[in-house]
C-alpha positions in Angstrom: 253.7 60.8 -19.4 250.6 59.0 -19.2 248.3 60.5 -16.1 245.1 59.4 -15.2 242.3 61.2 -13.0 239.7 59.3 -10.9 236.6 61.0 -9.6 232.7 59.8 -8.8 232.3 63.3 -10.5 234.7 63.8 -13.2 236.4 66.3 -13.8 235.2 67.9 -10.1 238.5 69.7 -9.0 240.7 68.3 -11.8 239.1 70.2 -14.6 241.9 72.8 -14.8 244.5 69.9 -15.0 242.8 68.1 -17.3 242.2 71.0 -19.8 245.9 71.8 -19.0 247.5 68.4 -20.0 244.6 67.6 -22.6 246.7 69.2 -25.6 250.2 68.6 -24.5 252.1 66.8 -27.0 253.9 63.5 -25.6 251.3 63.7 -23.0 248.3 61.1 -22.6 245.4 62.0 -20.4 242.8 59.6 -19.2 239.6 59.8 -16.6 237.7 57.9 -15.1 234.6 58.6 -12.9 231.0 57.2 -12.1 229.7 55.5 -15.4 225.9 57.2 -14.1 227.6 60.5 -14.3 229.7 60.7 -17.2 227.5 61.5 -20.3 226.4 64.2 -17.9 229.8 66.1 -17.4 231.4 65.0 -20.5 231.4 68.2 -22.1 232.9 69.6 -19.1 236.2 67.3 -19.9 238.6 68.4 -22.5 238.4 66.3 -25.9 241.6 65.3 -25.6 241.0 63.2 -22.6 240.1 59.5 -22.8 237.0 59.1 -20.2 236.0 55.7 -18.6 233.2 55.0 -16.7 232.9 52.5 -13.8 229.6 50.8 -12.7 228.4 51.4 -9.1 225.1 50.2 -7.7 224.5 53.1 -4.6 222.0 50.6 -2.3 223.4 51.0 1.2 223.9 47.8 3.1 222.8 47.1 6.8 226.4 48.4 7.6 224.5 51.9 7.1 222.6 51.9 9.8 225.6 50.8 12.6 228.8 53.0 13.8 230.2 52.2 10.2 227.8 55.0 8.7 228.6 54.6 4.4 232.1 52.8 5.1 230.5 49.9 3.4 229.5 52.0 0.4 232.9 53.8 0.2 234.4 49.8 0.3 232.1 48.8 -2.5 232.9 51.7 -4.4 236.9 51.2 -4.3 236.3 47.7 -5.2 234.0 49.2 -8.6 237.0 51.0 -9.2 239.7 48.4 -9.0 237.5 46.2 -11.0 237.6 48.9 -13.7 241.4 49.6 -13.7 241.8 46.1 -13.8 240.2 45.9 -17.0 242.0 49.0 -18.5 245.2 47.6 -17.2 244.4 44.2 -19.0 243.9 46.3 -22.5 247.0 48.4 -22.2 246.7 51.5 -19.9 249.7 51.6 -17.3 249.8 55.4 -16.4 252.6 57.3 -14.9 250.6 59.2 -12.5 247.2 59.0 -10.8 245.9 61.8 -9.2 242.0 61.2 -7.6 239.9 62.0 -4.5 240.0 59.3 -1.6 236.7 61.0 -0.2 234.3 58.5 -1.8 236.7 55.1 -1.8 238.0 55.2 -5.5 241.4 55.6 -4.1 241.5 52.4 -1.8 242.9 49.7 -4.1 244.9 51.7 -6.8 248.2 50.7 -5.7 247.3 47.3 -5.9 246.3 47.8 -9.6 249.2 50.1 -10.2 252.2 49.7 -7.7 254.9 51.4 -10.2 252.4 54.4 -10.6 253.2 57.7 -8.9 249.6 58.3 -6.7 248.3 61.4 -6.0 245.6 61.8 -3.4 243.0 65.3 -3.6 243.2 65.7 0.5 240.0 67.8 0.6 238.5 67.0 4.3 239.3 65.1 7.3 236.6 64.5 9.7 237.2 65.3 13.6 234.7 65.7 16.3 236.3 69.0 17.5 237.0 72.4 15.6 235.2 71.9 12.4 231.8 71.2 11.0 230.8 68.5 13.5 229.2 69.7 16.6 229.8 73.8 15.2 225.6 74.2 14.7 223.5 72.8 17.7 220.4 73.3 15.2 221.5 71.3 12.3 224.8 69.6 13.2 224.1 68.4 17.0 227.1 66.7 18.5 226.0 63.2 19.9 228.1 61.5 22.3 227.3 57.9 21.0 228.1 59.1 17.6 231.3 56.9 16.3 230.5 57.7 12.5 232.9 61.0 12.5 236.1 58.2 13.1 234.8 55.6 10.7 234.5 58.0 8.0 238.3 58.7 7.9 239.2 55.0 7.2 239.2 55.4 3.4 241.2 58.7 4.2 243.8 57.6 6.1 244.4 54.1 4.0 244.1 55.9 0.6 247.1 58.4 2.0 249.0 55.8 3.3 249.4 54.0 0.2 249.8 57.6 -2.0 252.9 58.9 -2.7 251.9 62.5 -1.6 248.7 64.7 -1.1 247.6 67.8 -2.1 245.4 69.9 -0.1 243.7 73.3 -1.1 244.2 75.4 2.3 246.3 75.4 5.0 243.2 75.3 7.5 242.2 71.9 5.2 245.5 70.7 5.6 245.7 70.9 9.3 242.6 68.8 9.8 244.3 65.7 8.7 246.7 63.7 11.4 249.9 65.0 12.5 251.4 61.6 11.5 249.9 62.3 7.8 250.4 66.0 7.5 254.3 65.6 6.1 252.8 63.5 2.7 250.4 66.8 2.1 251.1 69.9 0.2 248.9 73.0 0.3 248.0 74.1 -3.1 244.7 75.6 -4.1 242.9 74.5 -7.2 243.0 78.0 -8.5 240.9 80.9 -9.6 241.0 81.8 -13.2 241.6 85.4 -12.8 241.7 86.5 -16.3 238.0 85.5 -17.0 236.7 86.3 -13.3 237.1 90.4 -12.9 235.1 93.2 -12.0 232.9 93.9 -14.9 231.1 97.4 -14.8 229.0 97.3 -17.3 227.3 93.6 -16.6 223.7 93.3 -16.2 221.5 90.5 -14.8 217.9 90.6 -16.6 215.7 88.6 -13.9 213.7 85.9 -15.7 210.6 86.7 -13.1 210.3 90.2 -13.7 211.0 92.6 -16.7 213.9 94.2 -14.2 217.3 94.3 -15.1 220.0 94.9 -12.2 223.3 96.5 -13.1 226.2 97.6 -10.2 224.9 100.7 -10.0 221.8 99.4 -8.4 221.8 98.2 -4.8 222.2 94.0 -5.1 223.0 91.8 -2.0 224.1 88.6 -3.3 224.3 85.0 -1.8 225.9 82.3 -3.3 226.0 78.3 -2.6 225.7 75.2 -4.4 223.0 74.2 -2.5 220.6 76.1 0.1 221.7 74.7 3.1 222.7 75.2 6.6 226.3 74.0 6.2 226.8 77.3 4.0 224.5 79.6 6.3 221.0 79.7 4.2 219.4 79.2 7.7 221.3 82.5 9.0 220.9 84.6 6.1 217.6 83.8 5.5 216.4 85.2 9.2 218.9 88.2 8.6 216.7 89.0 5.4 213.4 90.7 6.8 215.7 93.5 8.8 218.3 93.7 6.2 215.7 94.6 3.5 213.8 97.0 6.2 217.0 98.7 6.5 217.7 98.8 2.6 214.3 99.6 0.9 216.4 99.8 -2.5 217.7 96.6 -2.6 217.6 93.8 -4.3 218.6 90.1 -3.2 219.8 87.8 -6.0 220.3 83.8 -4.6 221.9 81.4 -6.6 222.0 78.0 -5.4 219.7 74.8 -5.6 217.5 72.9 -3.8 219.7 69.5 -3.1 221.5 68.6 -0.4 225.1 68.9 -0.8 226.1 68.4 2.7 223.7 69.0 5.4 221.2 66.5 6.6 218.2 66.6 4.2 214.4 67.9 5.9 211.7 65.5 5.5 209.3 66.5 2.5 210.7 70.0 1.8 213.6 71.4 0.9 215.5 74.1 3.3 214.4 77.2 0.7 210.8 76.3 1.1 211.4 75.6 5.2 212.8 79.5 5.4 210.1 81.2 3.2 207.5 79.3 5.3 209.9 80.5 8.5 210.1 84.1 7.5 208.3 84.7 4.1 205.4 86.8 5.4 208.1 89.5 6.7 209.9 89.6 3.2 208.4 91.8 0.3 208.9 89.1 -1.7 209.4 91.4 -4.9 212.7 92.1 -4.2 213.9 88.7 -3.2 214.9 86.5 -6.4 216.0 82.7 -6.2 217.6 82.0 -9.1 218.3 78.2 -9.0 221.4 77.1 -10.8 222.9 79.4 -13.5 225.2 78.7 -16.2 228.8 80.1 -15.3 228.4 83.3 -17.3 225.2 84.4 -15.8 226.5 83.4 -12.1 229.8 85.6 -13.0 227.6 88.6 -13.6 225.6 88.3 -10.4 229.0 88.7 -9.0 229.9 91.2 -11.2 227.1 93.6 -9.9 227.0 92.9 -6.3 227.1 95.5 -3.9 227.3 93.2 -1.0 228.2 89.7 -1.4 227.3 87.4 1.5 229.1 84.1 2.4 228.9 82.1 5.6 230.2 78.4 6.4 230.7 76.3 9.2 234.1 75.3 9.5 234.0 73.2 6.6 235.8 73.3 2.8 236.2 76.8 1.5 233.7 77.4 -1.5 235.3 78.2 -4.8 232.5 80.8 -4.7 233.9 83.0 -1.8 237.4 83.0 -3.8 235.6 84.0 -7.3 233.3 86.6 -5.4 236.6 88.3 -4.8 238.4 88.2 -7.7 235.3 89.6 -9.0 235.9 92.7 -7.0 232.9 91.7 -4.3 232.9 93.3 -1.2 232.3 90.0 0.8 230.8 89.7 3.7 231.7 86.3 5.6 231.5 84.2 8.4 234.3 84.6 11.2 235.3 80.7 10.8 238.5 79.2 10.2 238.0 78.7 6.2 237.3 82.0 5.5 239.8 83.7 8.0 242.5 81.8 5.9 241.4 84.3 3.4 239.8 87.6 4.4 241.6 89.9 6.7 238.5 91.7 8.4 238.6 95.4 7.2 241.0 95.2 4.9 240.0 92.6 1.8 236.8 91.8 3.7 234.5 91.8 6.8 234.3 88.9 9.2 230.7 88.6 11.2 230.1 85.8 13.7 228.6 82.9 12.1 225.7 83.1 14.0 225.2 86.9 14.8 222.7 88.0 12.7 222.6 91.8 13.8 226.3 92.1 13.1 225.5 90.6 9.6 223.1 93.3 9.2 225.1 95.8 10.3 227.9 95.0 8.1 225.6 94.7 4.9 223.9 97.8 5.8 227.1 99.8 6.1 228.5 98.3 2.7 225.3 99.1 0.7 225.4 103.1 2.4 228.6 103.5 1.9 229.5 101.9 -1.6 232.2 104.4 -2.9 234.0 104.0 0.3 234.2 100.4 -0.1 236.4 100.4 -3.4 239.8 100.0 -1.8 238.4 96.8 0.1 237.2 95.4 -3.8 240.7 96.3 -4.8 242.5 94.7 -2.1 239.7 91.2 -2.5 240.8 90.7 -6.3 244.5 91.5 -5.2 244.8 88.7 -2.8 243.6 86.2 -5.2 245.4 87.1 -8.2 248.6 86.9 -5.8 247.6 83.8 -4.1 245.2 81.8 -5.9 245.5 82.4 -9.5 245.1 79.6 -11.5 247.6 80.3 -14.5 250.6 82.0 -12.6 250.4 80.3 -8.9 248.2 77.0 -8.5 248.6 75.3 -12.0 252.3 75.4 -11.8 252.8 74.5 -8.0 250.2 71.7 -8.9 252.2 70.2 -12.1 255.4 70.5 -10.1 254.0 68.2 -7.7 252.5 65.8 -10.3 255.7 65.3 -12.2 258.3 66.0 -9.4 260.3 62.7 -8.6 259.9 63.0 -4.6 257.8 60.7 -2.7 256.8 63.5 -0.6 256.3 67.4 -1.1 259.4 69.9 -0.9 259.2 72.0 1.9 258.5 75.2 -0.1 255.4 73.6 -1.7 253.8 72.5 1.6 252.2 75.6 2.5 250.8 78.7 0.5 252.3 82.1 0.3 252.4 83.4 3.9 252.5 87.2 3.7 249.2 88.6 4.8 245.9 86.6 5.9 245.5 84.0 4.3 231.0 77.1 -9.7 229.5 77.1 -6.8 230.8 74.4 -3.5 
């Protein structure tokens, strides 16, 4: 079997699958990604995978200023991928299975180049004007009646999925965002969490580079993690809650993991969100107890989770972060936002605590309660890990389901693979 993975930021969500198939006898694995990122990311890919890069210029034309938004750029990226696929085809590459992420337009013309291949789309998110991120936060994501870009963003998703054999979506809620007409083509299987690697470690410690302080699970540690510190992941709510939270928890240290770029939110002019909110609340913070760690190695990131007393995870109704499930697998008490992606996993009071996204007082109260009664939350920590092991474990649950879908002969997912386990409530993104 020959299998080709396509992702502009390769390996992206396909790292586990590439590692699985790479050493397998009788399987040839190929990866195609944006050439400008291949060198940076190549170390993350299996050495048994043949990596190719496509050339793409990111300049945006006039259409980007209209209702089409970024659609022109997505079409150009699709054409760039098609050009590379033609070259690879002419050199003898004829994959049996092609699995790619359609979000950047890369899957638009795959079927035209390889009409006989099984084409699978990673169905991460379908944009809607109601019930999700758009208009959720009046301060940083206001809805506009004249904004037509939400619908046009879906053009590449819909066209790519129609031309595919099937799609795979990581959560039931993300699956539900797609139009009814397309959902029957999509299975729900999470990317998977390596619970053998990610687990509680009572002896873990974190040395803070800005001081001589070393923290462990015996200390009172409040953690917050996001790929980038921005409103989509509730950074503004968290920062505005910190002064009062630290006043009530005088022994607590706060560890904040994440970069200063923007992944999803609109960028601020001339400064980062971290700078913006330090300016807003910094004079009320004891900054000797607030530690911005930036982006960490995966090992150091896991240690932060392993020493956490209370882990705060907030998100718009949007893609669920890997970090939340990883925090649960590490045995954290997650205080999460009562938004649909989180509610699919966390049952309030059982395997975590839910608070309204905008309710800072409830967030503060919940975190104080966890810090003041650490032993009383031991069962919640165990339940959090048990949830991830039973429903999202990489080796025993998610990887076998993904492999079955990729290698299966059916054009659409079998009914039993179309949803995750329905028993109970159902680095860094």
